C-alpha positions in Angstrom: -2.8 -17.6 -29.2 -4.5 -17.6 -32.6 -6.3 -20.8 -33.4 -4.3 -21.4 -36.5 -1.0 -21.2 -34.6 -2.6 -23.4 -32.2 -3.4 -26.1 -34.8 0.3 -26.5 -35.7 0.9 -27.2 -31.8 -1.9 -29.7 -31.8 -0.9 -31.4 -35.1 0.8 -34.1 -33.3 -2.7 -35.3 -31.7 -2.6 -38.9 -32.1 1.3 -39.6 -32.1 1.7 -42.4 -29.6 5.2 -41.4 -28.4 3.3 -39.8 -25.3 2.2 -43.4 -24.2 5.7 -44.6 -23.7 6.2 -42.0 -20.8 2.8 -42.6 -19.1 3.1 -43.0 -15.5 1.5 -46.5 -15.8 4.3 -47.6 -17.7 3.1 -48.5 -21.0 6.0 -49.3 -23.5 5.7 -47.7 -27.1 5.8 -50.3 -29.3 8.4 -50.1 -32.4 7.7 -49.5 -36.1 5.6 -51.8 -37.4 6.3 -54.3 -40.1 3.4 -56.2 -41.8 3.5 -60.1 -40.8 4.1 -62.7 -43.3 0.8 -63.8 -44.8 -1.0 -60.6 -43.0 -4.0 -59.3 -45.0 -4.0 -55.8 -46.7 -3.2 -52.7 -44.8 -6.4 -51.6 -42.7 -8.4 -48.8 -43.6 -7.9 -45.4 -42.2 -11.4 -44.9 -40.9 -11.6 -48.4 -39.4 -8.4 -47.9 -37.3 -9.3 -44.4 -36.2 -12.8 -45.8 -34.9 -11.3 -48.7 -33.2 -8.4 -46.4 -31.6 -11.0 -43.9 -30.3 -12.8 -46.9 -28.8 -9.8 -48.5 -27.2 -8.9 -45.0 -25.9 -12.4 -44.5 -24.6 -12.0 -47.9 -22.6 -8.7 -47.2 -21.4 -9.8 -43.7 -19.8 -13.0 -45.6 -18.1 -10.3 -47.7 -16.7 -8.3 -45.0 -15.9 -10.9 -43.1 -14.0 -11.5 -46.2 -11.7 -7.7 -46.4 -11.3 -7.6 -42.7 -10.0 -10.6 -43.6 -7.6 -8.8 -46.6 -6.4 -5.8 -44.5 -5.6 -7.7 -42.1 -3.7 -9.4 -45.0 -1.7 -6.0 -46.5 -1.0 -4.9 -43.4 0.5 -7.9 -42.9 2.6 -7.8 -46.4 3.6 -4.0 -46.3 4.7 -4.7 -43.0 6.8 -7.8 -44.7 8.7 -6.0 -47.9 9.0 -3.0 -46.2 10.7 -5.3 -44.3 12.9 -7.2 -47.5 14.1 -4.0 -49.3 14.8 -2.9 -46.3 16.9 -6.2 -46.4 18.8 -5.9 -50.3 19.2 -2.2 -49.9 20.6 -3.4 -47.3 23.2 -6.4 -49.0 24.3 -4.4 -52.3 25.0 -1.7 -50.4 27.0 -4.6 -49.0 29.0 -6.1 -52.2 29.5 -3.0 -53.6 30.6 -2.8 -51.1 33.3 -6.4 -51.7 34.4 -5.6 -55.6 34.8 -2.5 -54.7 36.6 -4.6 -52.5 39.2 -6.9 -55.3 39.7 -4.3 -57.9 40.2 -2.5 -55.6 43.0 -5.9 -55.7 44.8 -6.6 -59.2 44.4 -3.2 -60.0 45.9 -3.9 -57.9 48.9 -7.0 -59.7 49.6 -5.5 -63.0 49.0 -2.8 -62.1 51.7 -5.6 -61.3 54.1 -6.5 -64.8 54.0 -10.2 -63.9 53.4 -10.9 -63.4 57.2 -14.3 -61.8 57.6 -14.6 -58.2 58.9 -16.0 -59.5 62.3 -13.3 -61.9 63.1 -10.5 -59.4 62.0 -12.3 -56.7 64.3 -12.4 -59.2 67.3 -8.7 -59.9 67.1 -7.6 -56.7 66.3 -5.4 -54.9 69.0 -6.7 -51.6 67.8 -10.5 -51.9 67.1 -10.6 -48.0 66.2 -7.6 -48.1 63.7 -9.3 -51.3 62.3 -12.6 -49.6 61.7 -10.9 -46.6 59.9 -9.0 -49.2 57.7 -12.3 -51.2 57.0 -14.1 -48.0 55.8 -10.9 -47.6 53.4 -11.3 -51.0 52.3 -14.9 -50.4 51.6 -14.0 -47.6 49.4 -11.4 -49.3 47.7 -14.1 -52.2 46.8 -16.2 -49.7 44.9 -13.1 -48.5 43.1 -12.3 -52.0 42.3 -15.9 -52.4 41.1 -15.8 -49.2 38.9 -12.4 -50.4 37.7 -13.7 -53.7 36.7 -16.6 -52.1 35.1 -14.3 -50.1 33.0 -12.1 -52.9 32.2 -15.0 -54.7 30.5 -15.9 -51.6 28.7 -12.6 -50.9 27.4 -12.2 -54.7 26.3 -15.5 -54.4 24.5 -14.2 -51.0 22.6 -11.1 -52.7 21.8 -12.6 -55.7 20.1 -14.6 -53.4 18.0 -11.7 -51.4 17.0 -9.9 -54.6 16.0 -12.8 -55.5 13.9 -13.0 -52.3 12.3 -9.1 -52.4 11.5 -9.4 -56.0 10.0 -12.4 -54.7 8.0 -10.3 -51.9 6.5 -7.4 -53.8 5.9 -9.4 -56.2 3.9 -10.8 -53.2 1.9 -7.5 -51.8 1.5 -6.5 -55.2 0.1 -9.4 -55.2 -2.4 -8.5 -51.8 -3.3 -4.9 -52.8 -4.4 -6.2 -55.7 -6.3 -8.5 -53.2 -8.3 -5.6 -50.8 -8.8 -3.7 -53.7 -10.6 -6.5 -54.9 -12.5 -7.3 -51.2 -13.9 -3.8 -50.7 -14.7 -3.7 -53.9 -16.4 -6.7 -52.8 -18.6 -5.2 -49.4 -19.4 -2.0 -50.9 -20.5 -3.8 -53.7 -22.7 -6.1 -51.0 -24.3 -3.1 -48.7 -25.0 -1.0 -51.5 -26.6 -3.9 -52.7 -28.6 -4.2 -49.0 -29.9 -0.4 -48.9 -30.6 -0.5 -51.9 -32.7 -3.2 -50.7 -34.7 -1.8 -47.4 -35.4 1.6 -49.0 -36.2 0.1 -50.9 -38.8 -0.7 -47.6 -40.8 2.9 -46.7 -41.0 4.3 -43.2 -40.0 3.0 -41.2 -43.0 -0.4 -42.3 -42.6 -0.1 -41.7 -38.6 1.0 -38.3 -39.6 -1.6 -37.5 -41.8 -4.3 -39.0 -39.2 -2.7 -36.8 -36.5 -3.1 -33.6 -38.7 -6.7 -34.3 -39.6 -7.6 -35.1 -35.9 -6.2 -31.5 -35.2 -8.2 -29.9 -37.9 -11.2 -31.5 -36.9 -10.9 -30.4 -33.4 -10.2 -26.9 -34.5 -13.4 -27.0 -36.6 -15.4 -28.1 -33.9 -14.1 -25.4 -31.5 -14.5 -22.5 -34.5 -17.5 -23.9 -36.1 -15.5 -23.9 -39.5 -14.6 -20.3 -39.1 -11.0 -19.0 -38.7 -11.1 -17.8 -35.2 -12.4 -19.0 -31.8 -15.3 -17.5 -30.5 -15.7 -17.8 -26.7 -18.9 -15.6 -26.5 -19.4 -12.5 -24.0 -21.0 -14.6 -21.0 -19.0 -13.6 -17.8 -17.4 -16.4 -15.8 -19.7 -17.8 -12.9 -17.2 -16.6 -10.3 -13.8 -14.9 -9.8 -12.6 -18.5 -8.9 -14.0 -19.9 -11.9 -12.2 -17.6 -14.0 -8.9 -18.1 -12.3 -9.3 -21.7 -12.8 -10.4 -21.5 -16.7 -7.0 -19.2 -17.1 -5.0 -22.2 -15.4 -6.6 -24.5 -17.9 -5.9 -22.4 -20.8 -2.2 -22.0 -19.8 -2.0 -25.7 -20.0 -3.1 -25.8 -23.8 -0.5 -28.0 -25.5 0.3 -30.2 -22.6 0.4 -33.6 -23.2 -2.3 -36.3 -22.0 -1.0 -38.8 -19.6 -3.0 -41.4 -17.5 -3.0 -40.6 -14.0 -1.4 -37.2 -14.4 -2.3 -34.0 -12.5 0.2 -31.7 -13.8 2.0 -29.4 -13.8 3.4 -30.8 -17.3 1.0 -33.5 -18.3 -2.8 -34.4 -17.4 -5.6 -36.7 -17.9 -9.1 -35.3 -18.2 -10.0 -35.1 -14.4 -6.4 -34.3 -13.5 -6.5 -30.9 -15.5 -9.6 -30.1 -13.7 -8.1 -31.0 -10.4 -4.8 -28.9 -11.2 -6.6 -25.8 -12.6 -9.0 -25.5 -9.9 -6.2 -26.1 -7.2 -4.7 -23.0 -8.7 -7.8 -21.1 -8.1 -7.8 -22.2 -4.3 -10.4 -25.1 -4.8 -9.5 -28.7 -4.0 -11.5 -30.7 -6.2 -11.8 -34.5 -5.9 -9.7 -36.5 -8.1 -12.1 -38.3 -10.7 -14.7 -37.0 -13.1 -17.4 -39.0 -11.5 -16.7 -37.6 -8.0 -16.3 -34.2 -9.9 -19.7 -34.3 -11.1 -21.0 -34.0 -7.7 -18.6 -31.6 -6.5 -21.2 -28.5 -7.0 -24.5 -27.3 -8.1 -25.9 -29.2 -11.1 -27.1 -26.9 -14.0 -28.2 -27.2 -17.6 -25.9 -27.0 -20.6 -27.7 -23.8 -21.8 -26.8 -22.3 -18.3 -23.1 -22.9 -18.5 -20.5 -20.1 -17.8 -16.9 -20.2 -18.3 -15.3 -22.2 -15.6 -18.0 -24.8 -15.2 -17.2 -28.5 -15.3 -18.9 -30.3 -18.3 -19.3 -34.0 -17.5 -19.6 -36.2 -20.5 -21.0 -39.9 -21.2 -23.5 -41.7 -19.1 -21.0 -43.4 -16.7 -19.3 -39.7 -16.3 -15.7 -40.9 -17.4 -14.7 -37.8 -19.2 -14.6 -34.0 -18.1 -13.7 -30.7 -19.5 -13.9 -26.9 -18.4 -16.5 -24.8 -20.1 -14.6 -21.7 -22.0 -17.8 -20.0 -23.3 -19.6 -20.0 -26.8 -20.1 -23.8 -26.6 -16.5 -24.5 -26.3 -14.3 -26.2 -23.4 -10.7 -27.0 -22.7 -9.9 -30.6 -21.9 -7.4 -33.3 -22.1 -8.8 -35.6 -24.8 -6.7 -38.9 -24.8 -3.1 -40.2 -25.2 -1.0 -38.6 -27.9 -3.3 -35.6 -28.2 -2.6 -32.4 -26.1 -4.8 -30.2 -24.0 -6.8 -28.2 -26.3 -10.2 -26.3 -27.1 -13.0 -28.4 -28.5 -16.8 -28.2 -28.8 -18.9 -29.6 -25.9 -20.9 -31.2 -28.6 -18.2 -33.4 -29.3 -19.3 -36.0 -27.0 -22.5 -36.8 -25.0 -22.9 -34.3 -22.2 -24.1 -36.0 -19.0 -24.2 -32.9 -16.9 -22.8 -29.6 -15.9 -21.4 -28.6 -12.7 -20.8 -25.2 -11.2 -18.4 -24.8 -8.1 
């Protein structure tokens, strides 16, 4: 698709109706009215800078939210497995205790008489001696059973302690999910309030300007997109890039991995999955999913990680251009890799 046609598709870049459909349940505010006694309408540039800062903070919280979701899935599986092990171990322990109780009952009924006395009183000493040998063997088995009982009890206690620790970690993860979700909602609501203060016409102009600036960064001010001639790093990289390019125009929604909406790491996760590769869910984890290379070595399909805390990621398309999901209201698009500070490049 020609870039000038694509820019029409991307012209709605900052319209926040997308925020209303976010999986995190952020409601879009209504049309803004200046409050009585409110100061003059805020400056366009000031609002844009503040909104970009709020989106950046929301994205940082979003990647933490994604990480907490993945941790919760893992902990639920691990906890269920440990609880199953505890139940099985308890059943085995109960069986061993039952076996020991049976032996102890037999000894009690024998009255604790010494083997010498039992031999002297026996009417069939040969049969008694044969039985005594059997009892000796049974005693050895009893000792082995007792030892196994103690060992299994120790293992059961360890498993119970591990389960308790996992449950505590799961509880902390759930609290972290709620906190990060609240942060995202708060930042989006603050951004929406600022944008509503501009009025519909000003918001439309700002959206159009954002789309133009993104196109200019990707095309370097020319009328066409030049992705260079460097081949993809691999066949799978080519397939992942093709999948990402097909998603151009899809809306940004926090926590989404497609196929209709994405956040930044969700687009990478989805695109590489189409190529048969399962990536970690978050940008921070994706930053360590492959070989680190320099930006000058980047080839189509490589992941480009941004910011010091690695909270944003895009896919290199060639010619200094990437495909990424920018932020709420904007859609998946081409943009220059120089539009944000690069933390590293990852080849899968």
